[in-house]
MDAnalysis code that builds the backbone (N, CA, C; Angstrom):
import MDAnalysis as mda
import numpy as np

u = mda.Universe.empty(339, n_residues=113, atom_resindex=np.repeat(np.arange(113), 3), trajectory=True)
u.add_TopologyAttr("name", ["N", "CA", "C"] * 113)
u.add_TopologyAttr("resid", np.arange(1, 114))
u.add_TopologyAttr("resname", ["MET", "THR", "LEU", "SER", "PHE", "SER", "THR", "PRO", "ALA", "ILE", "THR", "ALA", "ALA", "ILE", "THR", "ALA", "LEU", "LEU", "LEU", "SER", "GLY", "LEU", "ILE", "ALA", "VAL", "GLY", "SER", "ALA", "PRO", "ALA", "SER", "ALA", "ASN", "ASP", "THR", "PRO", "GLU", "ASP", "VAL", "ALA", "ILE", "ALA", "CYS", "GLU", "GLU", "ASN", "SER", "ASN", "SER", "PRO", "GLU", "GLY", "VAL", "CYS", "GLU", "CYS", "VAL", "GLY", "ALA", "GLN", "SER", "ALA", "GLU", "LEU", "THR", "GLU", "ASP", "GLN", "ARG", "ALA", "PHE", "TYR", "VAL", "ALA", "ALA", "MET", "ASN", "LYS", "ASN", "ASP", "ALA", "GLU", "THR", "THR", "ARG", "LEU", "ARG", "GLY", "VAL", "ILE", "PRO", "PRO", "MET", "GLU", "LEU", "ILE", "ASP", "VAL", "ALA", "THR", "PHE", "MET", "ARG", "VAL", "ALA", "PRO", "THR", "ASP", "CYS", "LEU", "THR", "LYS", "ASN"])
u.atoms.positions = np.array([
    [164.449, 159.603, 99.480],
    [163.777, 160.071, 98.683],
    [162.338, 160.055, 99.005],
    [161.490, 161.021, 98.895],
    [160.175, 161.200, 99.688],
    [159.319, 160.967, 98.494],
    [158.292, 160.087, 98.391],
    [157.337, 160.106, 97.553],
    [156.069, 160.410, 97.941],
    [155.449, 161.098, 97.007],
    [154.067, 161.852, 97.461],
    [152.874, 161.423, 96.270],
    [151.891, 160.896, 96.699],
    [150.880, 160.449, 95.712],
    [149.797, 161.493, 96.030],
    [150.120, 162.876, 96.109],
    [149.191, 164.031, 96.455],
    [148.531, 164.305, 94.877],
    [147.192, 163.912, 94.909],
    [146.658, 164.437, 93.639],
    [145.344, 165.108, 94.018],
    [144.649, 165.910, 93.330],
    [143.528, 166.608, 93.444],
    [142.581, 165.709, 94.130],
    [142.246, 164.499, 93.566],
    [141.235, 163.783, 93.609],
    [141.504, 163.331, 95.351],
    [142.631, 162.597, 95.550],
    [142.949, 162.528, 96.856],
    [142.943, 163.446, 98.021],
    [143.282, 164.719, 97.607],
    [143.265, 165.896, 98.358],
    [141.781, 165.909, 98.783],
    [140.884, 166.319, 97.602],
    [139.406, 166.607, 97.704],
    [138.747, 165.662, 98.784],
    [139.181, 164.157, 98.364],
    [138.375, 163.192, 99.387],
    [139.058, 163.326, 100.803],
    [139.974, 163.631, 101.070],
    [140.487, 163.702, 102.505],
    [139.925, 164.942, 103.041],
    [139.804, 166.157, 102.440],
    [139.145, 167.107, 102.920],
    [137.777, 166.880, 103.007],
    [136.947, 166.175, 102.157],
    [135.764, 165.831, 102.286],
    [135.337, 164.961, 103.735],
    [136.543, 164.047, 103.825],
    [136.112, 163.202, 104.920],
    [136.428, 163.925, 106.283],
    [137.308, 164.925, 106.386],
    [137.412, 165.827, 107.518],
    [136.050, 166.678, 107.744],
    [135.401, 166.958, 106.783],
    [134.309, 167.376, 106.952],
    [133.219, 166.682, 107.472],
    [133.252, 165.730, 107.055],
    [132.111, 164.518, 107.063],
    [131.532, 164.712, 108.656],
    [132.345, 164.876, 109.442],
    [132.073, 165.176, 111.036],
    [130.586, 165.849, 111.069],
    [130.580, 166.843, 110.211],
    [129.381, 167.712, 110.234],
    [127.972, 167.493, 109.467],
    [128.461, 166.213, 108.830],
    [127.268, 165.784, 108.335],
    [126.708, 164.633, 109.028],
    [125.571, 164.452, 108.990],
    [124.689, 163.071, 109.691],
    [124.874, 162.065, 108.937],
    [125.028, 160.825, 109.890],
    [125.179, 159.450, 108.917],
    [124.058, 159.087, 108.989],
    [123.655, 158.565, 107.795],
    [122.239, 158.036, 107.495],
    [122.167, 156.414, 107.770],
    [121.368, 155.851, 107.780],
    [121.409, 154.134, 107.980],
    [120.954, 153.744, 106.756],
    [120.659, 154.251, 105.504],
    [120.212, 153.579, 104.216],
    [121.821, 152.909, 103.698],
    [121.374, 151.694, 103.265],
    [122.691, 151.178, 102.746],
    [122.819, 151.956, 101.382],
    [124.350, 151.928, 100.966],
    [124.505, 152.385, 99.663],
    [124.388, 151.148, 98.591],
    [124.029, 151.549, 97.537],
    [123.953, 150.743, 96.337],
    [125.593, 150.541, 95.534],
    [126.570, 150.101, 96.254],
    [127.855, 150.019, 95.652],
    [128.085, 148.757, 95.193],
    [128.686, 148.887, 93.768],
    [129.114, 147.637, 93.266],
    [130.457, 147.707, 92.647],
    [131.401, 148.468, 93.189],
    [132.550, 148.515, 92.677],
    [133.237, 147.586, 93.226],
    [134.223, 147.008, 92.164],
    [134.970, 145.899, 92.757],
    [136.418, 146.291, 92.821],
    [137.698, 145.290, 93.170],
    [138.780, 145.631, 93.247],
    [139.356, 145.849, 91.927],
    [139.019, 145.495, 90.962],
    [139.066, 145.930, 89.384],
    [138.825, 147.303, 89.242],
    [137.374, 147.930, 89.635],
    [137.225, 148.991, 89.672],
    [138.030, 150.161, 89.988],
    [138.782, 149.808, 91.308],
    [139.451, 150.412, 92.090],
    [140.747, 150.733, 91.112],
    [141.152, 149.769, 90.797],
    [142.698, 149.567, 89.944],
    [142.620, 150.492, 88.746],
    [141.234, 150.219, 88.022],
    [140.919, 151.326, 86.683],
    [140.866, 152.547, 87.359],
    [140.101, 153.033, 88.431],
    [140.208, 154.561, 88.893],
    [141.671, 154.968, 89.164],
    [142.329, 154.198, 90.143],
    [143.750, 154.683, 90.099],
    [144.499, 154.993, 88.900],
    [144.542, 153.856, 88.033],
    [145.151, 153.814, 86.775],
    [144.854, 155.344, 85.864],
    [143.452, 155.560, 85.809],
    [143.123, 156.945, 85.031],
    [143.217, 158.122, 85.700],
    [143.625, 158.174, 86.985],
    [143.573, 159.460, 87.662],
    [144.798, 159.678, 88.457],
    [145.623, 158.820, 88.370],
    [147.049, 158.753, 89.222],
    [147.994, 158.975, 88.112],
    [149.295, 159.134, 88.658],
    [150.527, 159.051, 87.694],
    [151.396, 157.867, 88.324],
    [150.686, 156.881, 89.012],
    [151.576, 155.859, 89.668],
    [152.083, 155.199, 88.725],
    [153.377, 154.712, 89.256],
    [154.120, 153.626, 88.261],
    [153.283, 152.471, 87.957],
    [153.620, 151.639, 86.843],
    [153.225, 150.526, 86.569],
    [153.239, 149.715, 87.718],
    [151.916, 148.922, 87.652],
    [151.707, 147.779, 88.788],
    [151.391, 148.248, 90.080],
    [151.420, 149.532, 90.579],
    [150.920, 149.906, 91.619],
    [149.446, 150.203, 91.956],
    [148.735, 150.387, 90.533],
    [147.280, 150.447, 90.984],
    [146.475, 149.262, 90.845],
    [147.382, 148.151, 90.241],
    [146.801, 146.759, 90.214],
    [147.121, 146.358, 91.780],
    [147.884, 146.659, 92.262],
    [148.300, 146.164, 93.732],
    [147.385, 147.045, 94.719],
    [147.053, 148.228, 94.527],
    [146.093, 148.599, 94.975],
    [144.755, 148.375, 95.187],
    [144.458, 147.787, 93.873],
    [143.132, 147.259, 93.678],
    [142.942, 146.133, 94.398],
    [143.895, 145.145, 94.198],
    [144.149, 144.012, 95.079],
    [143.713, 144.390, 96.652],
    [144.615, 145.167, 97.050],
    [144.762, 145.653, 98.426],
    [143.131, 146.017, 99.086],
    [142.362, 146.803, 97.820],
    [141.149, 147.243, 98.288],
    [140.010, 145.855, 98.738],
    [140.307, 144.782, 98.363],
    [139.343, 143.816, 98.483],
    [138.968, 143.719, 100.103],
    [140.105, 144.296, 100.944],
    [139.855, 144.514, 102.300],
    [138.675, 145.562, 102.851],
    [138.334, 146.423, 101.767],
    [137.595, 147.473, 102.045],
    [136.054, 146.862, 101.918],
    [135.095, 147.693, 102.427],
    [133.737, 147.498, 102.249],
    [133.337, 147.796, 101.019],
    [132.128, 147.388, 100.394],
    [131.598, 147.914, 99.071],
    [131.442, 149.309, 98.991],
    [131.030, 149.848, 99.894],
    [130.752, 151.472, 100.252],
    [132.243, 152.104, 100.122],
    [133.201, 151.592, 100.772],
    [134.469, 151.797, 100.782],
    [135.099, 152.150, 99.425],
    [134.989, 151.004, 98.593],
    [135.526, 150.946, 97.333],
    [134.848, 151.978, 96.675],
    [133.482, 152.220, 96.665],
    [132.690, 153.210, 95.989],
    [133.043, 154.341, 96.055],
    [133.366, 154.866, 97.633],
    [133.935, 156.172, 97.796],
    [135.110, 156.334, 97.019],
    [136.341, 155.461, 97.164],
    [137.559, 155.603, 96.402],
    [137.429, 155.945, 95.011],
    [136.341, 155.198, 94.379],
    [136.331, 155.057, 92.653],
    [135.838, 156.663, 92.765],
    [134.847, 157.096, 93.478],
    [133.952, 158.207, 93.255],
    [134.872, 159.473, 93.518],
    [135.805, 159.251, 94.530],
    [137.009, 160.382, 94.900],
    [137.802, 160.616, 93.628],
    [138.404, 159.352, 93.288],
    [139.310, 159.364, 92.094],
    [138.916, 159.683, 91.142],
    [137.693, 159.523, 90.691],
    [136.879, 160.191, 89.418],
    [136.250, 161.589, 89.555],
    [136.665, 162.126, 90.657],
    [136.122, 163.338, 91.042],
    [134.657, 163.589, 90.966],
    [134.016, 162.547, 91.329],
    [132.315, 162.550, 91.343],
    [131.814, 162.967, 92.726],
    [131.955, 164.288, 92.732],
    [131.444, 165.056, 94.146],
    [129.975, 164.808, 94.706],
    [129.079, 164.493, 93.660],
    [127.664, 163.983, 94.131],
    [127.476, 162.740, 94.872],
    [128.724, 161.821, 94.133],
    [128.439, 160.252, 94.915],
    [129.427, 160.453, 96.320],
    [130.598, 161.059, 96.229],
    [131.194, 161.073, 97.530],
    [130.249, 161.988, 98.445],
    [129.806, 162.820, 98.173],
    [128.855, 163.318, 99.098],
    [127.696, 162.423, 99.507],
    [127.231, 161.625, 98.880],
    [126.044, 161.000, 99.261],
    [126.679, 159.702, 100.152],
    [127.891, 158.981, 99.539],
    [128.432, 158.313, 100.245],
    [129.023, 158.908, 101.826],
    [129.309, 159.879, 102.018],
    [129.418, 160.562, 103.113],
    [128.422, 160.405, 104.331],
    [127.131, 160.291, 103.698],
    [125.903, 160.275, 104.340],
    [125.411, 158.887, 104.693],
    [126.503, 157.898, 104.169],
    [125.966, 156.373, 104.364],
    [127.087, 155.442, 105.090],
    [128.501, 156.163, 104.783],
    [129.095, 155.276, 105.530],
    [129.753, 155.582, 106.739],
    [129.614, 154.813, 108.080],
    [130.063, 155.408, 109.058],
    [131.470, 156.107, 109.161],
    [131.642, 157.147, 110.109],
    [132.666, 158.023, 110.379],
    [133.985, 157.244, 110.287],
    [134.097, 156.032, 111.095],
    [135.065, 155.380, 111.244],
    [135.573, 154.569, 110.047],
    [134.701, 154.139, 109.067],
    [134.780, 153.624, 108.014],
    [135.413, 154.713, 106.796],
    [134.907, 156.119, 106.981],
    [135.302, 156.897, 106.154],
    [137.054, 156.954, 106.621],
    [137.290, 157.150, 107.869],
    [138.594, 157.296, 108.399],
    [139.531, 156.218, 107.432],
    [138.839, 155.006, 107.710],
    [139.811, 153.969, 107.339],
    [139.975, 154.000, 105.804],
    [138.989, 154.400, 104.817],
    [139.125, 154.515, 103.434],
    [140.029, 155.552, 103.347],
    [139.956, 157.034, 104.088],
    [140.951, 157.969, 103.859],
    [142.530, 157.605, 103.985],
    [142.498, 156.660, 105.007],
    [144.032, 155.972, 105.357],
    [144.417, 155.137, 104.315],
    [143.662, 154.385, 103.739],
    [143.947, 153.342, 102.639],
    [144.269, 154.372, 101.076],
    [143.486, 155.314, 101.063],
    [143.933, 156.018, 99.975],
    [145.309, 156.834, 99.941],
    [145.915, 157.043, 101.111],
    [147.024, 157.780, 101.300],
    [148.067, 156.707, 101.579],
    [147.971, 155.412, 102.273],
    [149.134, 154.428, 102.636],
    [148.986, 153.392, 101.377],
    [147.803, 153.007, 100.928],
    [148.025, 151.859, 99.846],
    [149.048, 152.030, 98.852],
    [149.210, 153.181, 98.036],
    [149.765, 153.630, 96.888],
    [151.520, 153.445, 97.382],
    [151.805, 154.020, 98.573],
    [153.131, 153.802, 98.953],
    [153.519, 152.634, 99.194],
    [152.398, 151.586, 100.094],
    [152.853, 150.220, 100.218],
    [152.971, 149.500, 98.908],
    [152.237, 149.747, 98.087],
    [152.283, 149.089, 96.763],
    [153.689, 149.384, 96.207],
    [153.857, 150.668, 96.007],
    [155.281, 151.155, 95.493],
    [156.519, 150.326, 95.960],
    [156.393, 150.317, 97.131],
    [157.440, 149.569, 97.894],
    [157.661, 147.926, 97.424],
    [156.197, 147.630, 97.261],
    [156.263, 145.840, 96.787],
    [156.643, 145.599, 95.538],
    [156.714, 146.947, 94.664],
    [156.855, 146.727, 93.212],
    [158.173, 146.740, 92.886],
])
């Protein structure tokens, strides 16, 4: 059985990340305050993940930077203006890391539940 967590928000975020190489990376820090709890809420409100998966995704997001968590929350909430702003702040390798997290964490959490 193959599980897919392809939602429009994740697809849009990954597409945005692929295009981010065309955008210069700024040096100004983002004013991100999103917590692992915010990640879990964004996951719950914008995905059809089974119970417990989003709580696990939120807990795993503690390994991300504040800016990466802000990107996750903005992408899941379809906040294009914020994801665009963050693409100009977050270094490219960190954008790749958060895109990988968005793809892998739900599956990882599903197998743990």
